mmCIF file of the N, C-alpha and C atoms, coordinates in Angstrom:
data_MODEL
# 
_entry.id   MODEL 
# 
loop_
_atom_site.group_PDB 
_atom_site.id 
_atom_site.type_symbol 
_atom_site.label_atom_id 
_atom_site.label_alt_id 
_atom_site.label_comp_id 
_atom_site.label_asym_id 
_atom_site.label_entity_id 
_atom_site.label_seq_id 
_atom_site.pdbx_PDB_ins_code 
_atom_site.Cartn_x 
_atom_site.Cartn_y 
_atom_site.Cartn_z 
_atom_site.occupancy 
_atom_site.B_iso_or_equiv 
_atom_site.pdbx_formal_charge 
_atom_site.auth_seq_id 
_atom_site.auth_comp_id 
_atom_site.auth_asym_id 
_atom_site.auth_atom_id 
_atom_site.pdbx_PDB_model_num 
ATOM 1   N N  . UNK A 1 1  ? 7.848   13.237 5.176  1.00 0.00 ? 1  UNK A N  1 
ATOM 2   C CA . UNK A 1 1  ? 6.649   13.838 5.533  1.00 0.00 ? 1  UNK A CA 1 
ATOM 3   C C  . UNK A 1 1  ? 5.831   13.827 6.758  1.00 0.00 ? 1  UNK A C  1 
ATOM 4   N N  . UNK A 1 2  ? 7.182   13.390 7.575  1.00 0.00 ? 2  UNK A N  1 
ATOM 5   C CA . UNK A 1 2  ? 7.200   13.463 9.257  1.00 0.00 ? 2  UNK A CA 1 
ATOM 6   C C  . UNK A 1 2  ? 5.827   14.853 9.696  1.00 0.00 ? 2  UNK A C  1 
ATOM 7   N N  . UNK A 1 3  ? 5.133   14.539 10.589 1.00 0.00 ? 3  UNK A N  1 
ATOM 8   C CA . UNK A 1 3  ? 4.407   15.764 11.306 1.00 0.00 ? 3  UNK A CA 1 
ATOM 9   C C  . UNK A 1 3  ? 3.447   15.930 10.533 1.00 0.00 ? 3  UNK A C  1 
ATOM 10  N N  . UNK A 1 4  ? 3.295   15.778 9.102  1.00 0.00 ? 4  UNK A N  1 
ATOM 11  C CA . UNK A 1 4  ? 2.063   16.000 8.290  1.00 0.00 ? 4  UNK A CA 1 
ATOM 12  C C  . UNK A 1 4  ? 1.107   14.973 8.054  1.00 0.00 ? 4  UNK A C  1 
ATOM 13  N N  . UNK A 1 5  ? 0.052   15.409 8.238  1.00 0.00 ? 5  UNK A N  1 
ATOM 14  C CA . UNK A 1 5  ? -1.150  14.427 7.649  1.00 0.00 ? 5  UNK A CA 1 
ATOM 15  C C  . UNK A 1 5  ? -1.364  14.756 6.326  1.00 0.00 ? 5  UNK A C  1 
ATOM 16  N N  . UNK A 1 6  ? -1.721  13.456 5.723  1.00 0.00 ? 6  UNK A N  1 
ATOM 17  C CA . UNK A 1 6  ? -1.845  13.732 4.291  1.00 0.00 ? 6  UNK A CA 1 
ATOM 18  C C  . UNK A 1 6  ? -3.253  13.581 3.964  1.00 0.00 ? 6  UNK A C  1 
ATOM 19  N N  . UNK A 1 7  ? -3.609  14.026 2.962  1.00 0.00 ? 7  UNK A N  1 
ATOM 20  C CA . UNK A 1 7  ? -5.262  13.812 2.423  1.00 0.00 ? 7  UNK A CA 1 
ATOM 21  C C  . UNK A 1 7  ? -5.376  12.484 1.689  1.00 0.00 ? 7  UNK A C  1 
ATOM 22  N N  . UNK A 1 8  ? -6.278  11.633 2.257  1.00 0.00 ? 8  UNK A N  1 
ATOM 23  C CA . UNK A 1 8  ? -6.439  10.195 1.562  1.00 0.00 ? 8  UNK A CA 1 
ATOM 24  C C  . UNK A 1 8  ? -7.620  10.123 1.347  1.00 0.00 ? 8  UNK A C  1 
ATOM 25  N N  . UNK A 1 9  ? -8.228  8.986  0.473  1.00 0.00 ? 9  UNK A N  1 
ATOM 26  C CA . UNK A 1 9  ? -9.242  8.671  0.356  1.00 0.00 ? 9  UNK A CA 1 
ATOM 27  C C  . UNK A 1 9  ? -9.632  7.603  1.519  1.00 0.00 ? 9  UNK A C  1 
ATOM 28  N N  . UNK A 1 10 ? -10.807 7.412  1.778  1.00 0.00 ? 10 UNK A N  1 
ATOM 29  C CA . UNK A 1 10 ? -11.039 6.236  2.891  1.00 0.00 ? 10 UNK A CA 1 
ATOM 30  C C  . UNK A 1 10 ? -10.933 5.275  2.753  1.00 0.00 ? 10 UNK A C  1 
ATOM 31  N N  . UNK A 1 11 ? -10.695 4.467  1.327  1.00 0.00 ? 11 UNK A N  1 
ATOM 32  C CA . UNK A 1 11 ? -10.215 3.321  1.089  1.00 0.00 ? 11 UNK A CA 1 
ATOM 33  C C  . UNK A 1 11 ? -8.963  2.845  1.761  1.00 0.00 ? 11 UNK A C  1 
ATOM 34  N N  . UNK A 1 12 ? -7.834  4.173  1.222  1.00 0.00 ? 12 UNK A N  1 
ATOM 35  C CA . UNK A 1 12 ? -6.497  3.779  1.834  1.00 0.00 ? 12 UNK A CA 1 
ATOM 36  C C  . UNK A 1 12 ? -6.350  3.639  3.374  1.00 0.00 ? 12 UNK A C  1 
ATOM 37  N N  . UNK A 1 13 ? -7.026  4.683  4.220  1.00 0.00 ? 13 UNK A N  1 
ATOM 38  C CA . UNK A 1 13 ? -7.008  4.524  5.272  1.00 0.00 ? 13 UNK A CA 1 
ATOM 39  C C  . UNK A 1 13 ? -7.773  3.232  6.083  1.00 0.00 ? 13 UNK A C  1 
ATOM 40  N N  . UNK A 1 14 ? -8.791  2.614  5.190  1.00 0.00 ? 14 UNK A N  1 
ATOM 41  C CA . UNK A 1 14 ? -8.986  1.300  5.706  1.00 0.00 ? 14 UNK A CA 1 
ATOM 42  C C  . UNK A 1 14 ? -8.357  -0.078 5.160  1.00 0.00 ? 14 UNK A C  1 
ATOM 43  N N  . UNK A 1 15 ? -7.334  0.260  4.307  1.00 0.00 ? 15 UNK A N  1 
ATOM 44  C CA . UNK A 1 15 ? -6.343  -1.155 3.688  1.00 0.00 ? 15 UNK A CA 1 
ATOM 45  C C  . UNK A 1 15 ? -5.534  -0.406 5.003  1.00 0.00 ? 15 UNK A C  1 
ATOM 46  N N  . UNK A 1 16 ? -5.137  0.185  5.463  1.00 0.00 ? 16 UNK A N  1 
ATOM 47  C CA . UNK A 1 16 ? -4.181  0.725  6.523  1.00 0.00 ? 16 UNK A CA 1 
ATOM 48  C C  . UNK A 1 16 ? -4.524  0.038  7.867  1.00 0.00 ? 16 UNK A C  1 
ATOM 49  N N  . UNK A 1 17 ? -5.840  0.610  8.318  1.00 0.00 ? 17 UNK A N  1 
ATOM 50  C CA . UNK A 1 17 ? -6.047  0.008  9.433  1.00 0.00 ? 17 UNK A CA 1 
ATOM 51  C C  . UNK A 1 17 ? -6.254  -1.825 9.475  1.00 0.00 ? 17 UNK A C  1 
ATOM 52  N N  . UNK A 1 18 ? -7.062  -1.881 8.225  1.00 0.00 ? 18 UNK A N  1 
ATOM 53  C CA . UNK A 1 18 ? -7.122  -3.444 8.123  1.00 0.00 ? 18 UNK A CA 1 
ATOM 54  C C  . UNK A 1 18 ? -5.542  -4.251 8.210  1.00 0.00 ? 18 UNK A C  1 
ATOM 55  N N  . UNK A 1 19 ? -4.408  -4.128 7.902  1.00 0.00 ? 19 UNK A N  1 
ATOM 56  C CA . UNK A 1 19 ? -3.397  -4.343 8.660  1.00 0.00 ? 19 UNK A CA 1 
ATOM 57  C C  . UNK A 1 19 ? -2.928  -4.427 9.739  1.00 0.00 ? 19 UNK A C  1 
ATOM 58  N N  . UNK A 1 20 ? -3.721  -3.519 10.840 1.00 0.00 ? 20 UNK A N  1 
ATOM 59  C CA . UNK A 1 20 ? -3.675  -3.557 12.014 1.00 0.00 ? 20 UNK A CA 1 
ATOM 60  C C  . UNK A 1 20 ? -4.699  -4.385 12.996 1.00 0.00 ? 20 UNK A C  1 
ATOM 61  N N  . UNK A 1 21 ? -5.672  -5.249 12.208 1.00 0.00 ? 21 UNK A N  1 
ATOM 62  C CA . UNK A 1 21 ? -6.464  -5.617 12.467 1.00 0.00 ? 21 UNK A CA 1 
ATOM 63  C C  . UNK A 1 21 ? -8.209  -5.265 12.986 1.00 0.00 ? 21 UNK A C  1 
ATOM 64  N N  . UNK A 1 22 ? -8.195  -3.925 12.300 1.00 0.00 ? 22 UNK A N  1 
ATOM 65  C CA . UNK A 1 22 ? -9.571  -3.768 12.042 1.00 0.00 ? 22 UNK A CA 1 
ATOM 66  C C  . UNK A 1 22 ? -10.243 -3.996 11.278 1.00 0.00 ? 22 UNK A C  1 
ATOM 67  N N  . UNK A 1 23 ? -11.638 -4.228 11.740 1.00 0.00 ? 23 UNK A N  1 
ATOM 68  C CA . UNK A 1 23 ? -12.633 -5.098 10.863 1.00 0.00 ? 23 UNK A CA 1 
ATOM 69  C C  . UNK A 1 23 ? -14.008 -4.064 10.710 1.00 0.00 ? 23 UNK A C  1 
ATOM 70  N N  . UNK A 1 24 ? -14.564 -4.297 9.384  1.00 0.00 ? 24 UNK A N  1 
ATOM 71  C CA . UNK A 1 24 ? -15.814 -3.663 9.503  1.00 0.00 ? 24 UNK A CA 1 
ATOM 72  C C  . UNK A 1 24 ? -16.793 -4.327 10.175 1.00 0.00 ? 24 UNK A C  1 
ATOM 73  N N  . UNK A 1 25 ? -17.547 -3.282 10.944 1.00 0.00 ? 25 UNK A N  1 
ATOM 74  C CA . UNK A 1 25 ? -18.302 -3.615 12.031 1.00 0.00 ? 25 UNK A CA 1 
ATOM 75  C C  . UNK A 1 25 ? -20.350 -3.166 11.328 1.00 0.00 ? 25 UNK A C  1 
ATOM 76  N N  . UNK A 1 26 ? -20.237 -2.116 10.940 1.00 0.00 ? 26 UNK A N  1 
ATOM 77  C CA . UNK A 1 26 ? -21.294 -1.132 10.537 1.00 0.00 ? 26 UNK A CA 1 
ATOM 78  C C  . UNK A 1 26 ? -21.484 0.151  9.711  1.00 0.00 ? 26 UNK A C  1 
ATOM 79  N N  . UNK A 1 27 ? -22.033 0.578  9.456  1.00 0.00 ? 27 UNK A N  1 
ATOM 80  C CA . UNK A 1 27 ? -22.294 1.699  8.774  1.00 0.00 ? 27 UNK A CA 1 
ATOM 81  C C  . UNK A 1 27 ? -23.956 2.544  8.990  1.00 0.00 ? 27 UNK A C  1 
ATOM 82  N N  . UNK A 1 28 ? -23.367 4.066  9.187  1.00 0.00 ? 28 UNK A N  1 
ATOM 83  C CA . UNK A 1 28 ? -24.964 4.498  9.371  1.00 0.00 ? 28 UNK A CA 1 
ATOM 84  C C  . UNK A 1 28 ? -24.624 5.829  8.520  1.00 0.00 ? 28 UNK A C  1 
ATOM 85  N N  . UNK A 1 29 ? -25.550 6.094  7.449  1.00 0.00 ? 29 UNK A N  1 
ATOM 86  C CA . UNK A 1 29 ? -25.128 7.060  6.531  1.00 0.00 ? 29 UNK A CA 1 
ATOM 87  C C  . UNK A 1 29 ? -23.959 7.033  5.779  1.00 0.00 ? 29 UNK A C  1 
ATOM 88  N N  . UNK A 1 30 ? -23.211 7.963  5.509  1.00 0.00 ? 30 UNK A N  1 
ATOM 89  C CA . UNK A 1 30 ? -21.908 8.070  5.208  1.00 0.00 ? 30 UNK A CA 1 
ATOM 90  C C  . UNK A 1 30 ? -20.567 8.022  6.069  1.00 0.00 ? 30 UNK A C  1 
ATOM 91  N N  . UNK A 1 31 ? -20.809 7.099  7.515  1.00 0.00 ? 31 UNK A N  1 
ATOM 92  C CA . UNK A 1 31 ? -19.661 7.130  8.402  1.00 0.00 ? 31 UNK A CA 1 
ATOM 93  C C  . UNK A 1 31 ? -19.704 5.231  8.651  1.00 0.00 ? 31 UNK A C  1 
ATOM 94  N N  . UNK A 1 32 ? -18.284 4.758  8.440  1.00 0.00 ? 32 UNK A N  1 
ATOM 95  C CA . UNK A 1 32 ? -18.366 3.605  8.437  1.00 0.00 ? 32 UNK A CA 1 
ATOM 96  C C  . UNK A 1 32 ? -17.950 3.307  9.990  1.00 0.00 ? 32 UNK A C  1 
ATOM 97  N N  . UNK A 1 33 ? -18.264 2.006  10.861 1.00 0.00 ? 33 UNK A N  1 
ATOM 98  C CA . UNK A 1 33 ? -17.448 1.792  11.963 1.00 0.00 ? 33 UNK A CA 1 
ATOM 99  C C  . UNK A 1 33 ? -16.479 0.855  11.803 1.00 0.00 ? 33 UNK A C  1 
ATOM 100 N N  . UNK A 1 34 ? -15.248 0.554  12.413 1.00 0.00 ? 34 UNK A N  1 
ATOM 101 C CA . UNK A 1 34 ? -14.295 -0.167 12.290 1.00 0.00 ? 34 UNK A CA 1 
ATOM 102 C C  . UNK A 1 34 ? -13.869 -0.653 13.908 1.00 0.00 ? 34 UNK A C  1 
ATOM 103 N N  . UNK A 1 35 ? -13.555 -1.876 14.138 1.00 0.00 ? 35 UNK A N  1 
ATOM 104 C CA . UNK A 1 35 ? -13.193 -2.271 15.324 1.00 0.00 ? 35 UNK A CA 1 
ATOM 105 C C  . UNK A 1 35 ? -12.203 -3.394 15.388 1.00 0.00 ? 35 UNK A C  1 
ATOM 106 N N  . UNK A 1 36 ? -11.217 -3.314 16.503 1.00 0.00 ? 36 UNK A N  1 
ATOM 107 C CA . UNK A 1 36 ? -10.334 -4.352 16.437 1.00 0.00 ? 36 UNK A CA 1 
ATOM 108 C C  . UNK A 1 36 ? -10.743 -4.949 17.905 1.00 0.00 ? 36 UNK A C  1 
ATOM 109 N N  . UNK A 1 37 ? -11.588 -5.203 18.306 1.00 0.00 ? 37 UNK A N  1 
ATOM 110 C CA . UNK A 1 37 ? -11.987 -5.849 19.476 1.00 0.00 ? 37 UNK A CA 1 
ATOM 111 C C  . UNK A 1 37 ? -11.944 -4.623 20.943 1.00 0.00 ? 37 UNK A C  1 
ATOM 112 N N  . UNK A 1 38 ? -10.669 -4.062 20.739 1.00 0.00 ? 38 UNK A N  1 
ATOM 113 C CA . UNK A 1 38 ? -10.901 -2.768 21.820 1.00 0.00 ? 38 UNK A CA 1 
ATOM 114 C C  . UNK A 1 38 ? -11.110 -1.678 21.476 1.00 0.00 ? 38 UNK A C  1 
ATOM 115 N N  . UNK A 1 39 ? -10.713 -1.018 20.319 1.00 0.00 ? 39 UNK A N  1 
ATOM 116 C CA . UNK A 1 39 ? -10.527 0.283  20.340 1.00 0.00 ? 39 UNK A CA 1 
ATOM 117 C C  . UNK A 1 39 ? -11.826 0.359  18.958 1.00 0.00 ? 39 UNK A C  1 
ATOM 118 N N  . UNK A 1 40 ? -12.785 1.660  18.593 1.00 0.00 ? 40 UNK A N  1 
ATOM 119 C CA . UNK A 1 40 ? -13.654 1.562  17.805 1.00 0.00 ? 40 UNK A CA 1 
ATOM 120 C C  . UNK A 1 40 ? -13.274 3.110  16.986 1.00 0.00 ? 40 UNK A C  1 
ATOM 121 N N  . UNK A 1 41 ? -13.250 2.772  15.398 1.00 0.00 ? 41 UNK A N  1 
ATOM 122 C CA . UNK A 1 41 ? -12.741 3.965  14.605 1.00 0.00 ? 41 UNK A CA 1 
ATOM 123 C C  . UNK A 1 41 ? -14.213 4.119  13.610 1.00 0.00 ? 41 UNK A C  1 
ATOM 124 N N  . UNK A 1 42 ? -14.062 5.321  13.437 1.00 0.00 ? 42 UNK A N  1 
ATOM 125 C CA . UNK A 1 42 ? -15.596 5.977  12.666 1.00 0.00 ? 42 UNK A CA 1 
ATOM 126 C C  . UNK A 1 42 ? -14.786 6.805  11.544 1.00 0.00 ? 42 UNK A C  1 
ATOM 127 N N  . UNK A 1 43 ? -15.068 5.952  10.481 1.00 0.00 ? 43 UNK A N  1 
ATOM 128 C CA . UNK A 1 43 ? -14.464 6.571  9.213  1.00 0.00 ? 43 UNK A CA 1 
ATOM 129 C C  . UNK A 1 43 ? -15.400 7.096  8.165  1.00 0.00 ? 43 UNK A C  1 
ATOM 130 N N  . UNK A 1 44 ? -15.658 8.691  7.750  1.00 0.00 ? 44 UNK A N  1 
ATOM 131 C CA . UNK A 1 44 ? -16.738 9.146  6.989  1.00 0.00 ? 44 UNK A CA 1 
ATOM 132 C C  . UNK A 1 44 ? -16.125 8.546  5.467  1.00 0.00 ? 44 UNK A C  1 
ATOM 133 N N  . UNK A 1 45 ? -17.026 8.146  4.833  1.00 0.00 ? 45 UNK A N  1 
ATOM 134 C CA . UNK A 1 45 ? -16.967 7.558  3.613  1.00 0.00 ? 45 UNK A CA 1 
ATOM 135 C C  . UNK A 1 45 ? -17.211 9.050  2.587  1.00 0.00 ? 45 UNK A C  1 
ATOM 136 N N  . UNK A 1 46 ? -16.246 9.663  2.680  1.00 0.00 ? 46 UNK A N  1 
ATOM 137 C CA . UNK A 1 46 ? -16.041 10.517 1.501  1.00 0.00 ? 46 UNK A CA 1 
ATOM 138 C C  . UNK A 1 46 ? -15.690 10.651 0.709  1.00 0.00 ? 46 UNK A C  1 
ATOM 139 N N  . UNK A 1 47 ? -15.388 11.589 -0.296 1.00 0.00 ? 47 UNK A N  1 
ATOM 140 C CA . UNK A 1 47 ? -14.248 11.466 -1.377 1.00 0.00 ? 47 UNK A CA 1 
ATOM 141 C C  . UNK A 1 47 ? -12.923 11.307 -1.042 1.00 0.00 ? 47 UNK A C  1 
ATOM 142 N N  . UNK A 1 48 ? -12.586 12.454 0.206  1.00 0.00 ? 48 UNK A N  1 
ATOM 143 C CA . UNK A 1 48 ? -11.411 12.415 0.645  1.00 0.00 ? 48 UNK A CA 1 
ATOM 144 C C  . UNK A 1 48 ? -11.726 12.713 2.583  1.00 0.00 ? 48 UNK A C  1 
ATOM 145 N N  . UNK A 1 49 ? -10.828 12.522 3.102  1.00 0.00 ? 49 UNK A N  1 
ATOM 146 C CA . UNK A 1 49 ? -10.824 12.456 4.311  1.00 0.00 ? 49 UNK A CA 1 
ATOM 147 C C  . UNK A 1 49 ? -9.759  13.563 4.758  1.00 0.00 ? 49 UNK A C  1 
ATOM 148 N N  . UNK A 1 50 ? -10.351 14.886 5.659  1.00 0.00 ? 50 UNK A N  1 
ATOM 149 C CA . UNK A 1 50 ? -9.296  15.817 5.628  1.00 0.00 ? 50 UNK A CA 1 
ATOM 150 C C  . UNK A 1 50 ? -8.416  15.721 6.964  1.00 0.00 ? 50 UNK A C  1 
ATOM 151 N N  . UNK A 1 51 ? -7.402  16.217 6.733  1.00 0.00 ? 51 UNK A N  1 
ATOM 152 C CA . UNK A 1 51 ? -6.411  15.882 7.792  1.00 0.00 ? 51 UNK A CA 1 
ATOM 153 C C  . UNK A 1 51 ? -6.580  15.947 9.303  1.00 0.00 ? 51 UNK A C  1 
ATOM 154 N N  . UNK A 1 52 ? -7.434  17.097 9.609  1.00 0.00 ? 52 UNK A N  1 
ATOM 155 C CA . UNK A 1 52 ? -7.668  17.068 11.378 1.00 0.00 ? 52 UNK A CA 1 
ATOM 156 C C  . UNK A 1 52 ? -8.628  15.914 11.484 1.00 0.00 ? 52 UNK A C  1 
ATOM 157 N N  . UNK A 1 53 ? -9.552  14.856 10.336 1.00 0.00 ? 53 UNK A N  1 
ATOM 158 C CA . UNK A 1 53 ? -10.090 14.275 10.646 1.00 0.00 ? 53 UNK A CA 1 
ATOM 159 C C  . UNK A 1 53 ? -9.224  12.796 10.791 1.00 0.00 ? 53 UNK A C  1 
ATOM 160 N N  . UNK A 1 54 ? -8.206  12.832 9.903  1.00 0.00 ? 54 UNK A N  1 
ATOM 161 C CA . UNK A 1 54 ? -7.397  11.726 10.199 1.00 0.00 ? 54 UNK A CA 1 
ATOM 162 C C  . UNK A 1 54 ? -6.506  11.823 10.982 1.00 0.00 ? 54 UNK A C  1 
ATOM 163 N N  . UNK A 1 55 ? -6.544  12.979 11.948 1.00 0.00 ? 55 UNK A N  1 
ATOM 164 C CA . UNK A 1 55 ? -5.600  12.838 12.760 1.00 0.00 ? 55 UNK A CA 1 
ATOM 165 C C  . UNK A 1 55 ? -6.647  12.289 13.976 1.00 0.00 ? 55 UNK A C  1 
ATOM 166 N N  . UNK A 1 56 ? -7.746  12.452 14.220 1.00 0.00 ? 56 UNK A N  1 
ATOM 167 C CA . UNK A 1 56 ? -8.717  11.703 15.263 1.00 0.00 ? 56 UNK A CA 1 
ATOM 168 C C  . UNK A 1 56 ? -9.237  10.398 14.945 1.00 0.00 ? 56 UNK A C  1 
ATOM 169 N N  . UNK A 1 57 ? -8.813  9.951  13.532 1.00 0.00 ? 57 UNK A N  1 
ATOM 170 C CA . UNK A 1 57 ? -9.395  8.380  13.336 1.00 0.00 ? 57 UNK A CA 1 
ATOM 171 C C  . UNK A 1 57 ? -7.859  7.884  14.107 1.00 0.00 ? 57 UNK A C  1 
ATOM 172 N N  . UNK A 1 58 ? -6.649  8.291  13.430 1.00 0.00 ? 58 UNK A N  1 
ATOM 173 C CA . UNK A 1 58 ? -5.440  7.636  14.451 1.00 0.00 ? 58 UNK A CA 1 
ATOM 174 C C  . UNK A 1 58 ? -5.341  7.899  15.894 1.00 0.00 ? 58 UNK A C  1 
ATOM 175 N N  . UNK A 1 59 ? -5.796  8.690  16.383 1.00 0.00 ? 59 UNK A N  1 
ATOM 176 C CA . UNK A 1 59 ? -5.576  8.873  17.803 1.00 0.00 ? 59 UNK A CA 1 
ATOM 177 C C  . UNK A 1 59 ? -7.164  7.809  18.323 1.00 0.00 ? 59 UNK A C  1 
ATOM 178 N N  . UNK A 1 60 ? -8.389  7.362  17.802 1.00 0.00 ? 60 UNK A N  1 
ATOM 179 C CA . UNK A 1 60 ? -9.212  6.934  18.316 1.00 0.00 ? 60 UNK A CA 1 
ATOM 180 C C  . UNK A 1 60 ? -8.409  5.276  18.206 1.00 0.00 ? 60 UNK A C  1 
ATOM 181 N N  . UNK A 1 61 ? -7.684  5.302  17.225 1.00 0.00 ? 61 UNK A N  1 
ATOM 182 C CA . UNK A 1 61 ? -6.802  3.962  16.792 1.00 0.00 ? 61 UNK A CA 1 
ATOM 183 C C  . UNK A 1 61 ? -5.873  3.474  17.658 1.00 0.00 ? 61 UNK A C  1 
ATOM 184 N N  . UNK A 1 62 ? -5.167  4.458  17.977 1.00 0.00 ? 62 UNK A N  1 
ATOM 185 C CA . UNK A 1 62 ? -4.085  4.552  18.978 1.00 0.00 ? 62 UNK A CA 1 
ATOM 186 C C  . UNK A 1 62 ? -3.179  4.058  18.127 1.00 0.00 ? 62 UNK A C  1 
ATOM 187 N N  . UNK A 1 63 ? -2.908  4.769  16.981 1.00 0.00 ? 63 UNK A N  1 
ATOM 188 C CA . UNK A 1 63 ? -1.830  4.878  16.055 1.00 0.00 ? 63 UNK A CA 1 
ATOM 189 C C  . UNK A 1 63 ? -1.328  5.756  15.791 1.00 0.00 ? 63 UNK A C  1 
ATOM 190 N N  . UNK A 1 64 ? 0.459   5.762  15.744 1.00 0.00 ? 64 UNK A N  1 
ATOM 191 C CA . UNK A 1 64 ? 1.103   7.200  15.944 1.00 0.00 ? 64 UNK A CA 1 
ATOM 192 C C  . UNK A 1 64 ? 1.392   7.662  13.932 1.00 0.00 ? 64 UNK A C  1 
ATOM 193 N N  . UNK A 1 65 ? 1.157   8.495  13.759 1.00 0.00 ? 65 UNK A N  1 
ATOM 194 C CA . UNK A 1 65 ? 1.472   8.692  12.353 1.00 0.00 ? 65 UNK A CA 1 
ATOM 195 C C  . UNK A 1 65 ? 2.670   7.960  11.613 1.00 0.00 ? 65 UNK A C  1 
ATOM 196 N N  . UNK A 1 66 ? 3.805   8.279  12.017 1.00 0.00 ? 66 UNK A N  1 
ATOM 197 C CA . UNK A 1 66 ? 4.982   7.169  11.380 1.00 0.00 ? 66 UNK A CA 1 
ATOM 198 C C  . UNK A 1 66 ? 4.459   5.841  11.314 1.00 0.00 ? 66 UNK A C  1 
ATOM 199 N N  . UNK A 1 67 ? 3.831   5.529  11.945 1.00 0.00 ? 67 UNK A N  1 
ATOM 200 C CA . UNK A 1 67 ? 3.285   4.278  12.147 1.00 0.00 ? 67 UNK A CA 1 
ATOM 201 C C  . UNK A 1 67 ? 2.636   3.635  10.808 1.00 0.00 ? 67 UNK A C  1 
ATOM 202 N N  . UNK A 1 68 ? 1.503   4.816  10.821 1.00 0.00 ? 68 UNK A N  1 
ATOM 203 C CA . UNK A 1 68 ? 0.622   4.731  9.788  1.00 0.00 ? 68 UNK A CA 1 
ATOM 204 C C  . UNK A 1 68 ? 0.759   4.965  8.538  1.00 0.00 ? 68 UNK A C  1 
ATOM 205 N N  . UNK A 1 69 ? 1.793   5.648  8.599  1.00 0.00 ? 69 UNK A N  1 
ATOM 206 C CA . UNK A 1 69 ? 2.212   5.846  7.009  1.00 0.00 ? 69 UNK A CA 1 
ATOM 207 C C  . UNK A 1 69 ? 3.344   4.488  6.603  1.00 0.00 ? 69 UNK A C  1 
ATOM 208 N N  . UNK A 1 70 ? 3.697   4.017  7.495  1.00 0.00 ? 70 UNK A N  1 
ATOM 209 C CA . UNK A 1 70 ? 4.466   2.882  7.245  1.00 0.00 ? 70 UNK A CA 1 
ATOM 210 C C  . UNK A 1 70 ? 3.402   1.455  6.863  1.00 0.00 ? 70 UNK A C  1 
ATOM 211 N N  . UNK A 1 71 ? 2.424   1.838  6.774  1.00 0.00 ? 71 UNK A N  1 
ATOM 212 C CA . UNK A 1 71 ? 1.367   0.764  6.429  1.00 0.00 ? 71 UNK A CA 1 
ATOM 213 C C  . UNK A 1 71 ? 0.587   1.080  5.350  1.00 0.00 ? 71 UNK A C  1 
ATOM 214 N N  . UNK A 1 72 ? 0.758   2.516  4.826  1.00 0.00 ? 72 UNK A N  1 
ATOM 215 C CA . UNK A 1 72 ? -0.038  2.653  3.398  1.00 0.00 ? 72 UNK A CA 1 
ATOM 216 C C  . UNK A 1 72 ? 0.954   2.088  2.354  1.00 0.00 ? 72 UNK A C  1 
# 
């Protein structure tokens, strides 16, 4: 599935980011903020995270898609 962003639940994304050192910081409405000390990531807490939004999350986190998929 290289090059394709999957549809995922926020919990799946959070679990993968947790493996890279991202920790919960705060939440405002339906958007949670996670940080690893140097980078901040905003995750929408909706039923599914859209593919384009996942792409943006990975850019914010500085994680390549292939690396992210191995974390899942």
